[in-house]
N, C-alpha and C positions, 0 to 999 in steps of 0.2 A: 243891659244883659248881665253885666258883672254883678250888679246889685241883686238881681233876681237869683243868679246862681249862688251868690253868697248866702242869701236868705235860705235857699233850699239846703245848702250845705250845713247851715246851722242846725237844721232839724236832726241831721245825722250826728253831728258833733255833740249836741246836747242830749242825745239819747231819746229824742222824741220820735225818731224813725229808725228803723234797722235796715241795714244793707244785707242782712242775712235771711230775710224772709223770702221764701221761694214763691215767685209769682204764680206758680202752678197750684199753690196751696190756697189761693184766694177763691172763694170768699170764706172758707173755713177759718183762715187766719184772722179775718175780721170778726167772725162770731166769737172766737176765743179771746179776742182783745189783743192779739199780737200786732195787729194793724189798727191804729186808732182812727184813721180817716183816709178817704180816697176820693178821687174825682171821677164822677160818672154822670149818668142821666137818670131820668125817672123810670126807665125800663128796668132798673135794678130794684126798685122799691118792693114790688110784689114778691120777687124771688127772695129778697132778704127776709121779708116777713115770714114766708113759707119755710125756707130752708134753715133759718136761724133757730127754729125750734120754738116751743111754747114760751111765751113772754118776751121773745126777742123784739117783736114789733114796737114795743114801748121803750126799747133801749137805744134806739138810734133816731137820728133826725137828719134833715138836710139844711144846708146853709149856703148863702152866696159866697163867692170867692172872697178871700180877705182883701181889704183895700189898703194900698200903700199910697205913696205920694202921687203916683200916676193913675190911681184908681184901682179897681178890682176886675180888670178885663178878662173875660173868659174867651177861650177858643171855641169857635163854632165851625162845624164841618157838616158833611152829609152829602147830599146829592143835589143835582140840578135837573130841571125839566127843560128839555130842548126839543124844538121841532126844526129840522133842517129845511131850508128853502126849497131844496130839490126832492124832498120826501115824496114818495109815491102817494101816500094817503095823508097829505099835509092837513087838510081840513078836519079829518077825523082825529088826527093826532092832536091838533090844537084844541078840539072839543074835549078830548080826554084830559089835557093839561088844565083846561078851565074847570072841568069837573073835579079833578084832584085838588085844585086850589080853592074850591068852595069851602067856606067855614064849616058847614055841616059835614062835608066829607072829611075835612081835616079833623073834626071832633071824633068821628067814627074811627078814623085811622089811628088816632091816639088811643081810643079804647081798645083797639085790636092789638097794636104793637108797641104802644107807649112812646112812639116817636113824637117829638115836639112839633107843633104846627108852625109853619112859616108865615101863615096869614094871620096878621094881628087880630082880626075880628074873631078868629076861632078861639082866642084866649078868653072870651066872654062866655063861652059855652059851658054848660054844667059839667061836662066830662072833665074839664080842666079847672074849674073853680071849686069842685067838691072836696078835693084833697089839698089842704094848705101847703103840704110839702111840694106839690106840683107847682103852685103859684110862685114858689121861690125860684124855680127854673125860669118862669116867665119874667120875673123881675131881673134875673141875671142876664137874660137875653138883651136887655136894654143897654148893657155894657159888655158887648161881645164883638169879636172881630173874626173875619174869615182869614184863611192863609192868603199870602200874596198870590195874585192871579198870573203866575208865570210857569212855563213848562218844567223848569228845573226845581220847583219847590220840593218835590218828594226827595230829591237827592240832598238838598240842604237840610230838610227836616230830619233825615236819617243821621246826618252829622250832628245836628243839635241833640238828638236823642243819645247818641254815643257820648258826646261831651258831658251832658247832664249826668249820665251814669258814671263817668269817670270822676266827676266832682263828688257825687254821692259816695263813691267807694274810696275817696281820698287819693285817687291816682292823678288828679290834676287840680290846680287852684282855679277859682272862678276866672281869674285873669287869663290863665293859660287856655282854659276852655273857650272863653269868648274869642280869644285871638285865633284859635284853631277853627272855630266856626266862621269867623270873618275871612280867614285865609281861603277856606274851602269855597265859601260863597263867591269870593273874588275870582277864584279859578273856574268855577262852574258857570258863573254868570246867570242871567235871567232866562236865557234861551230865546229871547225875543229878537 
């Protein structure tokens, strides 16, 4: 974690990123060039092309996460589909989950809201292969991890966010931030 925090801190120290950019000014700050890069998903592509103005579509691209010695692992989140064993309409709910998980349905869902499909077979559908920028997201998913599956993750993630911000603003060293995260994680525990 210290190495990752130091890498991120270097962006601010070297002037590649600014701690003075107002998050509320995004995406206008990206269109103007005040923000050179950001992490997001394919749901942003159409909006960027439209809102960026004439000619902006050809001025940006997507790329996988940079790779270091441990790889270029992305964070993956989202939703889960669950049917409780005591559900009143369990059979109908399960059929609905199966329908949502069908590659054709996943392709249509992508066309509608631009959420990435979770079913690998859906990645072969034309909705996902037509735009080469979208295929970059599919490749990135081959090196992605979910957050740890324990009840206190949100509490720990909040501390991580706070410490990352402190490092970016120069209010903590990477070592201090990592120690603070570990201390809070030890205090909170997993909740299991």
